[in-house]
Structures are given as C-alpha cells and as structure tokens.
C-alpha positions in Angstrom: -11.7 19.7 22.3 -12.1 23.5 21.7 -8.4 24.0 22.2 -7.6 21.3 19.8 -9.8 22.8 17.0 -8.4 26.2 17.8 -4.8 24.9 17.6 -5.4 22.9 14.5 -7.6 25.5 12.8 -5.1 28.3 13.4 -2.2 26.2 12.1 -4.2 25.4 8.8 -5.1 29.0 8.4 -1.4 30.1 8.8 -0.3 27.4 6.3 -3.0 28.4 3.8 -1.7 32.0 3.8 1.9 30.8 3.2 3.5 30.8 6.5 6.4 28.2 6.7 5.3 25.1 8.8 7.6 25.7 11.8 6.7 29.3 12.2 3.0 28.3 11.7 3.1 25.9 14.7 4.8 28.6 16.8 2.2 31.2 15.7 -0.7 28.9 16.3 0.7 28.0 19.8 1.2 31.6 20.8 -2.2 32.5 19.5 -3.9 29.9 21.6 -1.9 30.9 24.6 -2.9 34.5 24.1 -6.5 33.8 23.7 -6.6 31.8 27.0 -4.4 33.9 29.1 -4.3 37.4 27.5 -1.7 38.8 25.2 0.2 40.4 28.1 0.2 37.1 30.1 1.7 34.8 27.5 4.8 33.1 29.2 7.3 34.0 26.5 10.2 32.7 28.6 8.5 29.3 28.6 7.8 29.5 24.8 11.5 30.2 24.2 12.6 27.4 26.6 10.2 24.9 25.0 11.3 25.7 21.4 15.0 25.3 22.3 14.1 22.1 24.3 12.8 20.6 21.1 16.0 20.7 19.2 18.2 19.8 22.3 18.2 16.0 21.3 21.3 13.9 20.7 19.1 11.4 18.6 18.2 14.2 16.1 21.8 14.6 15.1 21.3 11.7 12.9 19.1 13.8 10.6 21.8 16.1 9.2 24.1 13.1 8.8 21.7 11.2 6.8 20.9 14.4 4.7 24.7 14.7 4.1 25.0 11.1 3.1 22.3 11.5 0.4 24.0 14.5 -1.1 27.4 12.7 -1.0 25.8 9.7 -2.9 24.2 12.0 -5.6 27.3 14.2 -6.2 29.9 11.4 -6.2 28.2 9.5 -9.0 27.3 6.6 -6.8 23.7 6.8 -8.1 25.0 5.6 -11.6 26.8 2.6 -10.0 23.6 1.6 -8.1 21.6 1.9 -11.3 24.1 -0.4 -13.0 23.8 -3.1 -10.4 20.0 -3.1 -10.6 20.2 -3.2 -14.5 22.5 -6.2 -14.6 20.1 -8.1 -12.2 16.6 -7.4 -13.6 17.1 -5.4 -16.8 16.2 -8.5 -18.9 12.7 -8.8 -17.7 9.7 -7.4 -19.7 9.8 -3.6 -19.0 13.2 -4.2 -17.6 14.2 -0.7 -17.0 10.9 -0.2 -15.0 12.1 -3.0 -12.8 15.6 -1.5 -12.6 14.0 1.8 -11.6 12.3 0.1 -8.6 15.2 -2.1 -7.7 17.8 0.7 -7.8 15.5 2.9 -5.6 15.3 0.0 -3.1 19.1 -0.2 -3.1 19.5 3.5 -2.9 17.0 3.7 0.0 19.5 1.9 2.2 22.0 4.8 1.7 20.0 8.0 1.5 16.9 7.5 3.7 15.1 10.3 1.7 12.5 10.1 -1.0 13.4 13.6 -2.4 17.1 12.6 -2.5 16.2 9.4 -4.5 13.9 11.3 -6.9 16.3 14.2 -7.4 19.5 12.2 -7.5 18.7 8.8 -8.9 15.6 9.9 -10.8 17.3 11.7 -13.7 19.5 8.6 -14.3 16.5 6.4 -14.3 14.3 8.5 -16.5 17.0 9.3 -19.1 17.8 5.5 -19.5 14.1 4.6 -19.8 13.3 7.3 -22.4 16.3 6.3 -24.4 15.1 2.7 -24.6 11.6 3.8 -25.8 9.5 4.1 -22.7 6.9 6.8 -22.4 8.2 9.8 -20.4 4.9 9.9 -18.4 5.4 6.2 -17.4 9.1 6.7 -16.7 8.2 9.6 -14.3 5.4 7.8 -12.7 7.6 4.7 -11.9 10.3 7.1 -10.6 8.0 9.0 -8.3 6.3 5.9 -6.8 9.6 4.0 -6.3 11.2 7.0 -4.7 8.7 6.6 -1.7 10.6 3.4 -0.9 13.5 5.6 0.3 12.2 6.6 3.8 10.7 3.1 4.3 13.8 0.8 3.9 16.3 1.7 6.6 18.2 3.8 7.3 15.3 6.4 7.3 15.1 10.0 8.3 11.4 9.8 9.2 12.1 6.6 11.4 14.7 8.6 13.3 12.2 11.5 13.8 9.3 9.1 14.9 11.6 7.1 17.3 12.8 10.3 18.9 9.3 11.9 19.2 7.6 8.7 20.3 10.4 7.5 22.7 10.6 4.1 21.0 13.6 2.2 19.7 14.8 3.6 16.5 16.5 0.2 15.8 13.1 -1.4 16.1 11.4 1.0 13.7 14.3 0.5 11.2 13.9 -3.3 11.4 10.1 -3.1 11.3 10.4 -1.2 8.1 12.4 -3.8 6.1 9.6 -6.2 5.2 7.1 -3.5 4.2 9.8 -1.7 2.1 10.7 -4.9 0.3 7.0 -6.0 -0.3 6.4 -2.3 -1.5 9.1 -2.7 -4.1 7.8 -6.1 -5.2 4.3 -4.8 -5.5 5.5 -1.9 -7.7 7.5 -4.3 -9.9 4.5 -6.6 -10.4 2.5 -3.5 -11.6 5.3 -2.6 -13.9 5.4 -6.1 -15.4 1.7 -5.9 -16.0 1.8 -2.5 -17.7 5.0 -3.2 -19.6 3.3 -6.4 -21.1 0.1 -4.5 -22.0 2.0 -1.5 -23.6 4.5 -3.8 -25.3 7.6 -2.3 -23.8 11.0 -3.8 -24.8 12.8 -6.8 -23.4 16.7 -6.3 -23.1 19.2 -9.2 -23.3 20.1 -10.9 -20.1 23.4 -9.6 -18.5 26.2 -12.3 -18.3 27.6 -13.4 -15.0 30.7 -11.4 -15.8 28.6 -8.3 -16.4 26.7 -8.7 -13.0 30.0 -9.3 -11.1 31.5 -6.2 -12.7 28.6 -4.1 -11.9 28.4 -5.4 -8.3 32.1 -4.8 -8.0 31.9 -1.1 -9.1 28.9 -0.5 -6.6 30.0 -2.9 -3.8 31.4 -0.3 -1.4 28.4 1.9 -1.4 26.0 -1.0 -1.0 27.8 -1.8 2.2 26.6 1.4 3.8 23.2 0.1 5.1 25.0 -3.1 6.2 27.4 -1.1 8.3 24.6 0.9 9.8 22.2 -1.9 10.7 24.8 -4.4 11.8 26.5 -1.8 14.1 23.2 -0.9 15.7 22.1 -4.5 16.2 25.4 -5.5 17.7 25.3 -2.6 20.2 28.6 -1.1 18.8 27.0 2.2 18.2 23.7 4.0 18.5 21.7 5.1 15.4 23.1 8.6 15.8 26.6 7.3 16.0 25.9 5.0 13.0 24.9 8.0 10.9 28.1 9.8 11.8 30.2 6.7 10.9 28.3 6.3 7.6 29.1 9.9 6.8 32.9 9.2 7.3 32.6 6.0 5.3 30.8 7.6 2.3 33.2 10.6 2.2 36.3 8.2 2.2 34.7 6.4 -0.7 34.0 9.6 -2.6 37.4 11.2 -1.9 39.9 8.4 -1.9 38.3 5.4 -3.7 36.3 6.9 -6.5 37.9 10.5 -6.4 34.7 12.1 -7.8 34.3 14.9 -5.3 36.6 17.9 -4.8 37.1 19.9 -1.6 35.1 22.7 -3.2 32.2 20.4 -4.1 32.3 18.9 -0.5 32.0 22.4 0.9 29.0 23.2 -1.3 27.4 19.8 -0.2 27.9 20.7 3.5 26.6 24.2 3.0 23.4 22.8 1.4 23.0 20.2 4.1 23.3 23.0 6.7 20.5 25.0 5.1 18.3 21.9 4.9 19.0 21.0 8.5 18.3 24.6 9.7 14.9 24.5 8.0 14.1 21.2 9.7 15.3 22.6 13.1 12.7 25.4 12.8 10.0 22.7 12.3 11.3 20.6 15.2 11.4 23.7 17.4 7.9 24.7 16.4 6.5 21.2 16.9 8.0 21.0 20.4 6.1 24.1 21.4 2.9 22.8 19.7 3.2 19.6 21.6 3.7 21.4 24.8 0.6 23.4 24.4 -1.3 20.2 23.6 -0.1 18.7 26.8 -0.6 21.8 28.9 -4.4 21.9 28.0 -4.6 18.0 28.1 -5.8 17.9 24.5 -4.4 14.4 24.0 -6.3 13.1 27.0 -9.5 14.7 25.8 -9.1 13.1 22.4 -8.3 9.7 24.0 -11.5 10.0 26.2 -13.6 11.0 23.2 -12.5 8.2 21.1 -12.6 5.6 23.9 -16.3 6.5 24.4 -17.1 6.2 20.6 -14.6 3.7 19.1 -14.2 0.4 20.9 -12.3 -1.7 18.4 -8.6 -0.9 17.7 -8.9 -2.0 14.1 -11.6 0.5 13.5 -9.4 3.1 15.2 -6.5 2.1 12.8 -8.7 2.5 9.9 -9.9 6.0 10.9 -6.4 7.0 11.7 -5.2 5.9 8.3 -7.8 8.0 6.6 -6.9 11.0 8.8 -3.2 10.6 8.1 -3.8 10.3 4.4 -5.8 13.6 4.5 -3.1 15.3 6.4 -0.3 13.9 4.1 -2.2 15.4 1.0 -1.7 18.8 2.3 1.4 18.8 4.7 4.8 17.3 3.9 5.8 14.2 5.6 8.4 15.6 8.1 6.2 18.4 9.5 3.3 15.9 9.6 5.3 13.5 11.8 6.2 16.4 14.2 2.5 17.4 14.3 0.9 14.0 14.6 3.2 11.8 16.6 2.7 13.6 20.0 -1.1 13.4 19.5 -1.6 9.9 18.1 1.1 7.8 19.9 -0.4 8.1 23.3 -3.8 7.4 21.6 -2.8 4.1 19.9 -0.9 2.9 23.0 -4.0 3.4 25.1 -5.7 0.9 22.7 -3.0 -1.7 23.0 -1.4 -1.1 19.6 2.3 -1.4 19.5 3.9 2.1 18.8 6.6 0.4 16.5 3.8 -1.0 14.4 1.9 2.3 14.3 5.0 4.3 13.5 5.8 2.2 10.4 2.2 2.4 9.3 2.2 6.3 9.8 5.5 6.7 7.9 4.3 4.4 5.0 1.1 6.4 5.0 2.9 9.8 4.8 5.1 8.4 2.0 2.0 8.0 -0.2 1.2 11.6 0.6 4.6 12.5 -1.1 3.2 11.3 -4.5 -0.4 12.6 -3.9 -1.7 16.0 -5.0 -2.0 18.8 -4.1 1.4 19.1 -2.2 3.2 15.8 -3.3 6.8 16.9 -2.9 8.2 14.0 -4.8 5.6 14.5 -7.6 6.8 18.1 -8.2 10.4 17.0 -8.0 10.0 14.4 -10.6 7.7 16.6 -12.8 10.5 19.2 -12.8 13.1 16.7 -13.7 10.9 15.0 -16.4 9.6 18.3 -17.8 6.1 17.2 -18.3 2.7 18.7 -17.5 1.7 17.9 -13.9 -1.7 16.7 -15.0 -0.1 14.1 -17.3 2.2 12.8 -14.4 -0.9 12.5 -12.1 -2.8 10.4 -14.7 0.1 8.2 -15.3 0.7 7.6 -11.5 -2.9 6.6 -10.7 -2.4 2.8 -11.3 0.7 2.9 -8.9 -1.6 3.8 -6.0 -3.0 0.2 -6.2 0.1 -1.6 -4.8 0.9 1.3 -2.5 -2.6 1.3 -0.8 -2.7 -2.5 -0.9 0.5 -2.7 1.1 -0.7 0.0 3.5 -3.9 -2.1 4.2 -1.6 -5.2 4.7 0.7 -3.7 7.2 -2.1 -2.1 9.1 -4.1 -5.2 9.6 -1.3 -7.8 9.7 1.0 -6.4 12.4 3.6 -9.2 12.2 4.7 -7.9 8.8 6.1 -5.1 10.7 6.9 -6.6 14.1 8.1 -10.0 13.0 11.8 -8.9 12.1 12.4 -6.7 15.2 10.8 -9.2 17.6 13.0 -11.9 16.1 16.2 -10.0 16.1 15.9 -7.8 19.2 14.2 -10.2 21.6 
C-alpha cells in the first residue's frame, strides 16, 4: 500500500503544480521506480517500451475516428438539423425548448460520443434558441451542460471504447449496456425541466404539424442513421467497433461533402488537423497510463488493494457504494478520459474479485465520471458552456444544482439495479 500512496500522491502533486496528465503519470511512475531502485537503476528501456505498448492498440484507433465524426457533425451544420427534429417532436410541451435541448443531445449523442463536442457544437444552437424564446440564460446553460453528459453514455461512446480496451471486455456489450441508462438519464432531465418550467412559467409553443415533423425528420434523416449503422454493423458481426468508427467517418464525410455540401476541402483539412492535435494529446495520456498500470502491476499494488478490501469489506454492494464515492471525488478533479486510464487497471480486477460484472461496473464508472464533467472545480463541460453562454461561473453552478438530482438518482439506480445495464446486452448478445 505504501507504493500505491506514493504513486497516487506523486501524481496528485504533479497535477497540482500544472503538469499535464499524461506526463504526470509518467513522472510519478519514474519517481516511484527511482525511489525503490535508485536513479541510476531505473529501467528506462522498459519505461519506453511500456509507454509505446500502451498506444499500440487496434481498438484505440476508434478514438480519433469518433473525434473526427464529432467535428464533422458540428462544422457541417448537422447540429441544426438534429435540433430541428427534436423541436418538431417535443417543442410544444411546457418549457418545450428545454425538452428540445435534452432530446437533441440524446440524438446527437448517437453521432459524436463526446460531451464536449455536444456542449461546444450543439450548445450554442440550443442556448441561442432558448434565450430568444424568453428562457433565463442561466437555466439555458444549466440544461445544456447537464444534457451534454448524455453524449458519452448513449453509444457510440469514446469512454466506452477506452474502458473496453483497458478492461479487456466487449466494447459492443458496454455500448449496449449504456442504452437504457442514457435514455433514462434523458427522461429524468426532461422531468426536471418540466417541473422547473411550470414553476417559472416558461412558454408553451404551438404543436408542430405532421408535415413539419416529416420535413424536419427528412432533413436530418441521414445523420440520424449514423448510430444505427454503427450498432447494427457491430451486432451483426459485419465489422468491429474500430472498423465501425472508420465506416461512420466515411459516411459522415460523404453526407457533408456530397449531400449537404456544407464543408469545403480547406475546412476538412482544418477539421483533420484539429482532430490530430486532440488525438496526440490523448495518446500521451494513454502512453502514461500504460506505464502507470505497469508499475502498479510490478509492485502488486492491485493485489494488495484487493486483499485489504476483502479483509474489511465483505458485501459487494457496500464496495460499489464506496467506489462510487471514490470515483465521484476523482471526477471532481480529473477529467473523465484521464480518470478512466488511471482507475480502470486498478478497479476492474477488484470488482471482478467480488463477482461484479465488469460491463456493469464500466457503465457505472463512465456514468459517474460524466457527472464529474459538470461538477466543480474541474468540470470541463461546465467551463465550455460557461464560455459559450458568457455568464459568471458561480451563476451557472447555482442554476445546475437541481439537475444533480436526476443525475445522482440514475447513478444510484444503475449501481444497485444491474439489469438496467445488463438487460440489453444479455438479450442481444446471448
């Protein structure tokens, strides 16, 4: 356990002084190796090998593909088409644009797989429409931030790809296990929007006609097919999740270039360049986490943690409760992707030793970390939305407080009712 506290403490110290997450993991690993072996005896060849081994994964090729899909969707104007579909379906309800905000995020989630892509791409469209119809800017920003967390829940999902690769579990199962929690999460947010809209007297729009609904669905039909192609292809065995991401990139590019004609070659080059920069940053984190996990395994830290908890925690439900609190705490200070790379190698063997399904735990951990995206002090989505909405950060935090109720409520539900996660993958895969 001394090695664990040294590793974790050094990592937190490096993060506190501003070292990027990937380099902080590498630095903490080398520091622990040096303290145990001496600075001159650190196996630097093995350090280099392990960092390169971490990024040498066919599965992880899906990450840049999904990042590229999100940027293509945002730049090509597909966000507007998705918003119009949602508006035609639920815009007539009390607080209609709040419901539209949530539903459009659910639809966009099936295409981008990223909360930040949702907040940065669809968010401005949502908030501009809500403010124009008389909604408070703070309320609009709070709905946008909380609904953006659905993006990495409903498949396809970048965190699900990462977890599946790290935990060596079926990515298709994690995708399918996320469907029901993602839908219930959206319904919970819509229920809160309905209550707050009634309490504040927000407007009710006229119901869209059948013709308007068909027109909106026709304009956005091709993008909506993206998640259908991905999930259907994976389930049918036609292609793997990584191959599905590449096919989805080609499909989205064809739509943007030849159907909607909203992207030029110059814009596409800019999108690819920005995606490459984002991917490079993630690869550093992946490489650092691989070395970090190797050091944990070398000093048998995971086994020591399992032995310690086995001697003190007998019930798996108590363990899940404690792990939820721990992951929530980590998610408040570390972004979701680095947190996944940090926690998965440690926690997955632990939960498996207690008889907990790793797919169930993976969805719970991803869901938990998504709440961290809208929780201070880090809260990546909070800062993204605050920048777009141009409101004080404190005002946004006050407005988003009620939205934690459905988020935490659903977290508790999927933690202690496993079939909410496992029902769909057990039904379709078995």
